[in-house]
Each structure stands twice: as C-alpha cells, then as structure tokens.
N, C-alpha and C positions, 0 to 999 in steps of 0.2 A: 384323299386327298380331298375330294369336295366336304366330308364332315370335319376337317380339320379348318376348311375355309368359312365354314357355316358357324362353327365354333366361335372362330376372332370375329367373327363380324356381329355374333350376338354378344358377345363379352364387351367390344367396342362401345354396339349401341347402351347396355348397360349399363358401361364407367361412364359415357356423355350422357347417361339421362340420370344419372345419381351423383354426379359431381357438384358440388355447392357451386354457382355463381359467386365471382368475384364482382361488390361492388365498387368498380372505381370511379364511379363517379363520384361519392360518399364520402371515399379516401380523400383527408386536406395531411400532407406530406410538411413536415419540416426538419431542420438538423439544427444539430447542439455541437459545440465545440467542448467536449467533456472535460479534455485536457487543458483546455482555456481554463474553464470553470476550476479545477482543480489545481491549479496556481497560481490564479490572478484573485481569487475571491479571500475578502479580511480575514475568513477562517483560516482557510489555508497558509496564507501567509505568518499570521499568527502562531500556528503552529510549526510552521518551518523554522522560524526564528526560536520556539521551545528547544527545539529538537537540538538547533545549532547549538543552544545556550546547553544544556543539557550535554551533549557531545563532549563539548567543550570541558564541562566539569570533569566530567569520566576521564578525558586522554591528561585531562592535569593531574589527576587523583591519580590515576595507574603510573603515569609518567616519574612520580615522584618515588611511587613502591617499586618499579622498575629500578630505578637510579639507586634505592635503597639495595636491593638485593642486589646488582652488578656491586656495591661497594663490598658488601657481606662476601662475595664469592671473591672478589680481589684478596679480600682479608685473610681470608680461609686459605685460600692459596699462597699465599705468602708466607705466612704460619706454619704451613705445612709442615716445616721441620723440624717444627719446635713442640708438636703433637707426637703421642705414639701412634702408631701405626691403627691403634684402637678407636684411639680420642679420634683422630681423623677422621676415623671412618662413618663414627659418630655421628661427629659435625658436619660431615659432608651428607649423612643422611636426613639430617634435621636441615638444614639449605634445601635440600630438595624437594624435604616435604613441605615447607616456607613455600619454595617454588610454587609446587602444586595447588597449595591452597591460595596463594594468590591468584593464578592462572583461573582456577575454579571459580573464583568471586567476579572476575574479570568477564567474563563468560556469563555468569549467573547477571549481573547487573545489565550487559549488554543484551540478554536474551527480553530482563522487564523492560526496557528502553524499547525494546521492539516491538515487544506484544503493548505497551503502552499508543508505540505509534498505530498500532494496526487497530486498536480499539478508536481512538481519535480517529482515523482516515475513515472507520466506519460509518463514526457519526458525520463525518463530514460529507460521506458519500449518499447515505441515507436524505441529511438538506439536499445534496446538489439533485438528487430524483424528486423530491418532492416541489423544488422552485421549479426544476423543469416541467414537471406535470402543471404547477401552476401558471406558469407563463404559455404553455401549451394551450390550454383551456382556456385564459383570456384570449386567446387569438383565433380562436376557434380550431388549432391542427389536434388531429387525432392518431397520429401515426408520427413518433421521433425518431431520428436515426442517429448517430452519432459522426457526427463531422468526419472522424479518424476511419469512419465505414462508407463514406463515400467520396466519388473521384472529382463528377461535378456537380454543384448545386450552384443554384440563383440567389446571390444575398438576400432576396427579399424573403426566401423560406427560413435564416439563419436565424434562429432566437437567442443565440449566447447573449447577447446584450441585455436582454429584459430576464434573462432565467441568471446572467450573474445580479441583475438589481436584485430580483427576488433574492438569492439565496444572501448577499450582503446585508437585507433586512432579518432575513430571519434567524441568521446566525454568524453573529462579526468574531467570535473566538472558540475557542474547541479548550478545554482543556486537556493537559497533558499529565494522565495520572499513573506514577509509577509508584509501585509499592516498597515500601521501603526494606522492605525483607522476601 
C-alpha cells in the first residue's frame, strides 16, 4: 500500500514538474461571427445571387423537359390500343429510357452546381480566414474564437465588423464556375 502511495506521489510530482505552464497574461482573445461574415459579405451575397439564378435556370429547363415527358406518356397511353403489343412495349421502353436519361442529366447538372458552390464557398472561407487574421493582428489579438462557440463575450472583443470590412475589401465577388459537361 505504501509502495502504491509513493508511486502516486512521484507520478504526480513528475506530471506537475514537466507540464508546460500556460501564459495566460500573454493571451488576448477575440471573437468573430463567422456565420454573419458568410452571409453578409459582398462576396457571399454575390455568390448567393448567382446560385439562385443558376437554380432557377436549372428548374426552368427541367420543368419544360418534365412537361414534355408527361405529354409523351399521356400520348403513349392514349394511343396504346392503336399499337400492337410488341410496338407498345417497344415505345414504352423508349419512353422509359428517355425518362432515365433526363433524370441522369438532371442529377449530373445538380452535382455540377453543388461542386461549383463548394469550390466557391471554399474560396470565400479562405478569404474569410485571412480577413479575420488581418483584423486580429491589427488589433493585437492572438486567439480568436467563433462567436457560435462562445456563450458570453464582451462586445469590445468582437472583431466581426472589422473582419467584414477586410473581407469585403479583399473579395467582393466570387465566380461560380460550372463546367459545361
């Protein structure tokens, strides 16, 4: 029992001796509202508008194709009795292939839009990080937390306004590059 107590005391002593000390006095902390910067910056708003426009184009294009397919299906079903059984099966198979092709095309375009959005958002996040670092350096902060991860913070340590200005200055527009194929 004494041996275990001695081992515990020695281990605790070594732990406390070799544990690095935290320099609290040298740490200056700030907070930044990342969500706000990702929605209110000029680049984010520009990207949002471009995405909305592309989605509308996409929806309009496939709404027309969908209507054409509905009309074809209706026409095929109305003329069902005028075809022989083999011809009807053949026409039905052609229609189903066209339907599958259209669905695959829509999914491909959706995936391309999602990838373009992810790339553009990545560019925005990189610029946001640089803007926050510039603002933190400018104001002498060496540790910055996201506002979303902080329960209570004094407004005097919030660098969101300055970071937003830095971000808008560095990046006002992001291209939404969607590959054509």
